[in-house]
C-alpha positions in Angstrom: 33.3 -50.5 -105.3 36.8 -51.7 -106.1 38.2 -50.6 -102.6 36.4 -51.2 -99.5 36.7 -51.6 -95.7 35.6 -54.7 -93.5 34.6 -54.5 -89.9 36.9 -57.5 -89.0 40.0 -55.9 -90.6 42.0 -52.7 -90.2 43.1 -52.9 -93.9 41.5 -51.8 -97.4 40.2 -54.6 -99.4 40.2 -55.2 -103.2 37.3 -56.6 -105.1 37.8 -57.4 -108.8 35.6 -59.2 -111.3 36.4 -63.0 -112.2 38.7 -63.6 -115.0 39.0 -66.7 -117.2 39.1 -69.8 -115.1 37.3 -68.3 -112.1 33.7 -68.6 -111.0 33.5 -65.7 -108.7 35.0 -62.3 -108.0 38.3 -61.9 -106.3 38.2 -60.4 -103.0 41.6 -59.8 -101.3 43.2 -57.8 -98.5 45.6 -55.0 -99.5 47.6 -55.6 -96.2 47.5 -51.7 -95.7 45.2 -49.2 -93.9 46.7 -46.4 -96.2 44.1 -45.5 -98.9 46.8 -44.4 -101.5 48.9 -47.5 -101.0 45.8 -49.6 -101.3 44.8 -47.9 -104.5 48.4 -48.7 -105.8 48.0 -52.5 -104.8 44.6 -52.4 -106.6 46.0 -51.0 -109.8 48.9 -53.3 -109.8 46.9 -56.5 -109.2 44.3 -55.3 -111.7 47.1 -55.1 -114.3 48.5 -58.5 -113.4 45.0 -60.1 -113.7 44.6 -58.5 -117.2 47.9 -59.9 -118.4 46.9 -63.4 -117.0 43.5 -63.3 -118.6 44.4 -61.7 -122.0 48.1 -62.9 -122.4 48.2 -66.2 -120.5 50.7 -64.7 -118.0 51.4 -66.9 -114.9 49.2 -65.8 -111.9 50.9 -64.3 -108.8 49.8 -65.8 -105.6 49.6 -64.1 -102.2 50.7 -65.1 -98.7 47.0 -65.5 -97.9 46.5 -67.9 -100.8 49.5 -70.0 -99.4 48.1 -70.0 -95.9 44.6 -71.1 -96.9 46.0 -73.9 -99.0 48.5 -75.0 -96.3 45.9 -75.1 -93.5 43.7 -77.2 -95.7 46.4 -79.6 -96.5 47.5 -79.9 -92.8 44.3 -79.9 -91.0 45.1 -83.4 -89.7 48.2 -82.3 -87.9 48.4 -82.4 -84.3 50.0 -78.9 -84.4 47.2 -77.5 -86.6 45.9 -75.2 -83.9 49.2 -73.9 -83.0 50.1 -73.3 -86.6 47.0 -71.1 -87.0 48.2 -69.2 -84.0 51.5 -68.7 -85.5 50.1 -67.6 -88.8 47.6 -65.2 -87.1 50.7 -63.4 -85.5 52.5 -63.4 -89.0 49.5 -61.9 -90.9 50.2 -58.1 -90.2 53.7 -58.7 -91.7 53.0 -60.9 -94.6 49.4 -60.4 -95.3 48.6 -58.8 -98.7 52.1 -59.6 -100.0 52.7 -61.7 -103.0 54.9 -64.8 -102.4 57.6 -63.3 -104.7 57.7 -60.2 -102.7 58.8 -62.1 -99.4 62.5 -61.9 -99.4 65.3 -62.6 -97.0 65.2 -58.9 -95.7 61.6 -59.2 -94.7 62.1 -62.6 -93.1 65.1 -61.5 -91.0 63.0 -58.4 -89.9 60.3 -60.9 -88.6 63.0 -63.1 -87.2 64.5 -60.4 -84.9 61.2 -58.8 -84.2 59.8 -62.0 -82.7 63.0 -62.8 -80.8 62.7 -59.3 -79.1 59.4 -60.4 -77.4 60.0 -64.1 -76.9 62.9 -66.7 -76.8 65.0 -67.5 -79.7 63.4 -71.1 -79.7 60.0 -69.5 -80.0 61.1 -67.3 -82.8 62.4 -70.4 -84.7 59.0 -72.0 -84.6 57.5 -69.0 -86.5 60.4 -69.0 -89.0 59.9 -72.7 -89.5 56.2 -72.2 -90.5 57.3 -69.6 -93.0 59.9 -71.8 -94.5 57.6 -74.8 -94.8 54.9 -72.8 -96.6 57.3 -71.2 -99.1 59.0 -74.5 -99.9 55.5 -76.0 -100.6 54.8 -73.1 -102.8 58.0 -73.8 -104.7 58.3 -77.5 -104.8 54.8 -78.8 -104.6 52.4 -76.1 -105.8 54.9 -74.5 -108.3 53.6 -71.1 -107.5 57.0 -69.4 -107.3 60.4 -69.9 -108.9 62.6 -69.6 -105.9 62.7 -69.6 -102.2 64.5 -67.1 -100.0 67.0 -68.5 -97.4 65.4 -68.8 -94.0 68.0 -69.2 -91.3 67.0 -70.1 -87.7 68.6 -69.0 -84.5 71.0 -71.7 -83.0 69.4 -73.2 -80.1 71.0 -74.8 -77.0 70.8 -78.6 -76.7 67.9 -78.3 -74.4 67.2 -79.2 -70.7 68.2 -82.6 -69.6 67.2 -83.4 -66.1 66.9 -87.0 -64.8 66.9 -88.9 -61.6 69.3 -91.7 -60.3 67.6 -95.0 -59.4 67.9 -94.2 -55.8 66.2 -90.8 -56.2 63.4 -92.3 -58.1 62.9 -95.0 -55.6 62.5 -92.1 -52.9 59.9 -90.3 -55.2 58.1 -93.6 -55.9 57.4 -94.1 -52.2 56.2 -90.7 -51.6 53.6 -90.6 -54.6 50.0 -91.6 -54.1 49.2 -95.0 -55.7 47.9 -94.0 -59.0 50.6 -91.4 -59.6 53.3 -93.9 -58.5 52.1 -96.4 -61.0 52.1 -93.8 -63.7 55.6 -92.6 -62.9 57.0 -96.1 -62.8 55.3 -96.9 -66.2 56.8 -93.7 -67.6 60.4 -94.5 -66.8 59.9 -98.1 -67.9 58.6 -97.3 -71.3 59.6 -93.6 -72.1 56.1 -92.8 -73.1 55.2 -89.1 -73.0 52.8 -87.7 -70.4 49.9 -87.6 -72.9 50.5 -91.1 -74.0 50.5 -92.4 -70.4 47.4 -90.4 -69.4 45.5 -91.4 -72.6 46.6 -95.1 -72.7 43.5 -97.4 -73.3 43.1 -101.1 -72.6 42.2 -101.5 -76.3 45.7 -100.5 -77.2 47.5 -102.9 -74.7 48.5 -106.4 -75.6 49.8 -108.3 -72.5 50.4 -111.5 -74.6 52.8 -109.9 -76.8 53.9 -107.4 -74.1 53.5 -104.2 -76.1 51.3 -101.1 -76.3 50.2 -99.2 -79.3 50.0 -95.4 -79.4 47.6 -93.9 -82.0 49.2 -91.7 -84.9 47.1 -88.7 -84.0 49.3 -88.4 -80.8 52.4 -88.0 -83.0 53.6 -85.2 -85.3 54.1 -87.6 -88.1 50.6 -89.1 -87.9 51.8 -92.7 -87.6 51.0 -95.1 -85.0 53.7 -96.7 -83.0 54.2 -99.8 -80.9 56.3 -99.9 -77.7 57.5 -103.0 -76.0 56.8 -103.7 -72.4 59.6 -105.0 -69.9 58.6 -107.4 -67.2 58.1 -104.7 -64.7 55.9 -102.6 -67.0 53.9 -105.6 -68.0 53.4 -106.7 -64.3 52.2 -103.1 -63.4 49.6 -103.2 -66.2 48.3 -106.6 -65.0 47.9 -105.2 -61.5 45.6 -102.5 -62.9 43.3 -104.8 -64.8 39.8 -104.1 -63.8 40.0 -100.7 -62.2 38.6 -98.9 -65.3 36.8 -100.3 -68.4 38.5 -98.1 -70.8 41.6 -96.4 -69.4 44.7 -98.1 -68.0 45.3 -95.3 -65.5 42.4 -93.8 -63.5 41.7 -92.2 -60.1 38.5 -92.8 -58.2 36.8 -94.3 -61.4 37.8 -91.3 -63.7 40.5 -91.1 -66.4 43.4 -89.0 -65.0 43.6 -85.5 -66.9 46.4 -83.9 -64.8 49.6 -85.4 -63.2 51.3 -82.3 -62.3 49.1 -81.9 -59.2 49.7 -80.8 -55.5 50.3 -84.5 -54.7 53.1 -84.7 -57.3 54.8 -81.6 -56.1 54.5 -82.4 -52.5 55.9 -85.8 -53.1 59.0 -84.3 -54.8 59.4 -82.0 -51.7 59.2 -85.0 -49.3 61.7 -86.9 -51.5 64.1 -84.0 -51.4 64.0 -83.6 -55.2 64.1 -80.1 -56.8 63.7 -78.8 -60.3 62.1 -81.9 -61.8 59.0 -81.9 -64.0 57.0 -84.9 -65.1 58.5 -84.7 -68.7 62.0 -85.4 -67.0 60.8 -88.9 -66.4 61.4 -89.4 -70.1 64.8 -88.0 -69.8 65.4 -90.4 -66.9 64.2 -93.4 -69.1 66.8 -92.3 -71.9 69.6 -91.9 -69.5 69.2 -95.0 -67.7 69.3 -96.8 -71.0 72.3 -95.0 -72.0 73.9 -96.0 -68.7 73.0 -99.6 -69.5 74.7 -99.5 -72.8 71.6 -99.3 -75.1 72.7 -98.3 -78.7 71.4 -95.1 -80.2 69.3 -96.8 -82.8 67.6 -99.0 -80.4 67.0 -96.1 -78.0 65.5 -94.1 -80.9 63.0 -96.8 -81.5 62.3 -97.7 -77.9 61.5 -94.0 -77.1 59.7 -93.1 -80.5 62.0 -90.3 -81.4 61.8 -89.1 -85.0 65.4 -88.4 -85.5 68.8 -89.6 -84.3 69.8 -86.1 -83.4 67.1 -86.1 -80.6 68.7 -89.1 -79.0 72.3 -88.1 -79.5 72.0 -85.4 -76.9 72.0 -88.2 -74.2 75.3 -89.6 -75.4 77.6 -87.4 -73.1 75.5 -88.1 -70.0 76.8 -91.4 -69.1 80.0 -92.4 -71.1 80.4 -95.1 -68.5 77.6 -96.9 -70.3 80.0 -97.4 -73.3 82.4 -99.1 -71.0 81.2 -102.6 -72.1 81.5 -101.7 -75.8 85.1 -100.2 -75.3 86.0 -103.5 -73.4 85.5 -105.6 -76.5 89.0 -104.7 -77.7 90.7 -106.1 -74.5 91.5 -109.4 -76.0 92.4 -108.2 -79.4 96.0 -107.9 -78.5 96.0 -110.4 -75.7 99.5 -111.0 -74.2 100.8 -107.8 -75.8 103.7 -106.4 -73.9 102.9 -102.8 -72.6 106.6 -102.0 -71.8 108.0 -99.1 -73.7 111.1 -99.6 -76.0 113.3 -97.9 -73.3 111.9 -100.0 -70.5 112.5 -103.2 -72.6 116.2 -102.3 -73.1 116.6 -101.4 -69.3 
């Protein structure tokens, strides 16, 4: 039966015999529950495969073909599970379509459809996956001749919330010891929450004063090293012997959650509102900016992938550039600041 239904799908499916170069029959969703449309899909696909088999025509690949290949190639990504969720949502719109049928009109439809039920930032995540797959199909796999333009929504610079040193000191005093140590380490190193919770002694080198974070915890898959200042190193020295594997622990167990009742209660006692654990990383970056740390150094210290992710802190503390600005103070030493009129007077 060339057309059939499956229990796990609302659509009609096509089954066609193998052609030259294939070892088994082709089974593919038509992407429609309508029998007439499914028959048209079957007839068109059958004709295309005949041309491919008998005349050597280039095969047409579907969105499902691309999704399967993409997921296989990116199975190592930290965001693999999230990508699968995005693609599952996209399947009703793109499933059954050939890649050369996916055009700007269809992508824009998906773009605004998604923005109606979620934020523009969330819609952009779906659009980014579509764009990545289509570009791979074009550049790497050579399955299509061109890629439609995929335009993302313009997003705001993002939330930047940080504490002053006095505010952090108030919070640090109110936190229980294990969270106090973790919070101090976070603002001293800029490490993300997951990296602080998962830090193991095997990744700490107190002789060289640096820690290593495994590549599996970064989107680019590469491990990174982070330097320890004196305060961060002293804090780790203090914790030696508290747990055989993990640097930070509580009552003998690794810490799995930091946004606990104790965290929120400490914030309340310290008089601090609208502050999340991740904002400790913003605090780290802001303090560095205020201290005059250059952009390229801050990018490496915090492990940011692009400069743009660091540039958003530039406007927070322009006084941090005062020292750089002062370098020109002596260039025109002794220069008379009086205007021509004042000189004549």
